[in-house]
C-alpha positions in Angstrom: 0.0 -0.1 -0.1 1.3 3.4 -0.7 1.4 6.4 1.4 -1.5 8.1 -0.2 -3.5 5.1 0.2 -2.4 4.2 3.7 -3.0 8.1 4.5 -6.6 7.9 3.6 -7.4 4.6 5.3 -6.0 5.9 8.3 -7.9 9.0 8.0 -11.1 7.2 7.4 -10.4 4.9 10.4 -10.0 8.2 12.6 -13.6 9.5 11.3 -15.0 6.0 11.8 -14.0 6.1 15.4 -15.7 9.4 15.9 -18.7 8.2 14.2 -19.0 5.2 16.4 -18.3 7.6 19.5 -21.2 10.0 18.8 -23.5 6.9 18.3 -22.5 5.3 21.4 -23.0 8.9 23.2 -26.5 9.2 21.4 -27.4 6.0 22.4 -26.0 6.1 26.0 -27.6 9.7 26.9 -30.9 8.7 25.4 -31.2 5.3 27.2 -30.3 7.1 30.4 -32.8 9.9 29.9 -35.5 7.0 29.1 -34.6 4.9 32.2 -34.8 8.1 34.3 -37.9 8.9 32.9 -39.2 5.5 33.7 -38.0 6.0 37.2 -39.9 9.2 37.8 -43.2 7.5 36.4 -42.5 4.3 38.6 -42.1 6.4 41.6 -45.3 8.3 41.5 -47.5 5.4 40.2 -46.0 2.2 42.2 -47.4 1.9 45.9 -44.0 0.3 46.7 -41.4 2.2 44.5 -37.9 1.0 43.9 -35.4 3.9 43.9 -32.6 1.4 42.6 -34.0 2.0 39.0 -32.3 5.3 39.0 -28.9 3.5 39.4 -29.4 1.4 36.2 -28.1 4.1 34.0 -24.5 3.9 35.7 -23.9 0.9 34.0 -24.5 2.5 30.5 -22.4 5.6 31.7 -19.7 3.4 32.9 -19.5 1.6 29.5 -19.2 5.1 28.0 -16.2 6.2 30.0 -14.5 3.0 28.9 -15.4 3.4 25.2 -14.3 7.2 25.4 -10.6 6.0 26.7 -10.6 3.2 23.9 -11.8 6.0 21.2 -9.4 8.7 22.3 -6.5 6.4 22.6 -7.0 4.9 19.2 -7.5 8.1 17.5 -4.6 9.8 19.0 -2.3 6.7 18.1 -3.4 6.7 14.5 -2.9 10.6 14.5 0.4 10.6 15.9 1.6 7.8 13.5 0.2 9.7 10.4 2.3 12.7 11.5 5.5 10.7 12.1 5.6 8.2 9.5 3.4 9.6 6.7 2.7 13.4 6.8 6.6 14.5 7.7 7.7 13.2 4.1 4.7 14.2 2.1 3.7 17.1 0.2 0.1 16.2 0.4 -2.3 17.2 3.0 -1.1 17.4 6.7 -4.4 17.3 8.4 -3.1 15.6 11.5 0.0 18.2 11.9 -2.5 21.1 11.3 -4.8 19.8 14.1 -2.0 19.1 16.4 -0.4 22.4 16.0 -4.0 24.0 16.7 -4.3 21.8 19.9 -1.0 22.7 21.1 -1.8 26.5 20.5 -5.0 26.3 22.7 -2.8 24.3 25.2 -0.3 27.1 25.4 -2.8 29.7 26.0 -4.5 27.7 28.7 -7.8 27.7 26.8 -7.6 24.2 25.9 -10.0 23.0 28.5 -12.6 25.4 27.4 -12.3 25.3 23.8 -11.1 21.7 23.4 -10.7 19.7 20.1 -11.2 16.7 22.3 -14.8 16.2 22.8 -14.4 13.1 24.9 -13.5 15.0 27.9 -16.8 16.9 27.4 -18.6 13.6 26.9 -16.9 12.2 30.1 -17.7 15.1 32.3 -21.4 14.7 30.9 -21.4 11.3 31.8 -19.7 11.5 35.4 -22.3 14.2 36.1 -25.3 12.1 34.9 -24.1 9.0 37.2 -23.9 11.6 40.1 -27.4 12.7 39.3 -28.6 8.9 39.5 -26.8 8.4 42.6 -28.6 11.5 44.0 -31.9 10.6 42.7 -31.7 7.0 44.3 -31.0 8.8 47.6 -33.9 11.1 47.2 -36.6 8.6 46.3 -35.4 6.1 48.9 -37.9 7.4 51.5 -37.6 4.0 53.7 -33.9 3.9 53.6 -34.1 0.4 53.0 -31.6 0.5 50.0 -29.4 3.1 51.7 -26.3 1.0 51.7 -26.8 -0.2 48.3 -26.8 3.5 47.1 -24.0 4.3 49.1 -21.7 1.3 47.8 -22.7 2.2 44.2 -22.1 5.8 44.5 -18.8 5.2 45.8 -17.9 2.5 43.1 -19.1 5.2 40.6 -16.6 7.7 42.0 -13.8 5.4 42.0 -14.8 4.3 38.3 -15.0 7.7 37.1 -11.6 8.6 38.6 -9.9 5.5 37.1 -11.3 6.2 33.5 -11.1 10.0 33.8 -7.5 10.2 34.4 -6.3 9.1 30.9 -8.6 11.5 29.4 -7.0 14.3 31.3 -3.6 12.8 30.1 -4.8 12.8 26.6 -6.2 16.2 26.8 -2.9 17.6 28.3 -0.9 16.2 25.3 1.1 13.9 27.5 -0.1 10.9 25.6 0.7 12.1 22.2 4.2 13.4 23.1 5.0 9.8 24.9 3.7 8.0 21.8 5.4 10.4 19.4 8.7 9.7 21.3 8.3 6.1 20.9 7.4 6.2 17.3 10.3 8.3 16.6 12.5 5.8 18.2 11.3 3.1 16.2 11.8 5.1 13.0 15.3 5.7 14.0 15.8 2.0 14.1 14.7 1.8 10.9 11.2 0.4 11.6 8.9 2.4 8.8 5.4 1.9 7.4 7.1 -0.7 5.1 8.1 -2.8 7.8 
């Protein structure tokens, strides 16, 4: 495969990752809203309401955090590969080099977290916030306090899960993941490992 075809294939893979990410977020947030809506309805109509229904979306939101990490690491891995092995020796389009320069520009201005090109961090924050709302709703609707400890344990587990899966996203947002990956790719390139094997 020549460099142009490889470039197009890898760029398409990045776009496919973004598409899957948007589809997952759409499904996850829609399913969360539907479950919460059902929970509100059930609390008002059921003589013995179960507030644990509000905790069900945490499973979906937790999987979203995992997928966001997979997505950003794959996208950035492909992006750095394109920059190191293809764009540096090509006269063609340099999308990934330009996007990287823009991200670095925002990082230097300390505006990167407000005007981010990595939408994964925004999706992750929304997922974590929605998970916390689910836990608070479970507490609020547990009038008999019979599910109190289950809610506490799930709430603590959600906080731990959020921290574990949010930290790699912060590393990616800071640019550290790309810098480390670029260093590794440059070392491989210096040892004679190229796109042709």
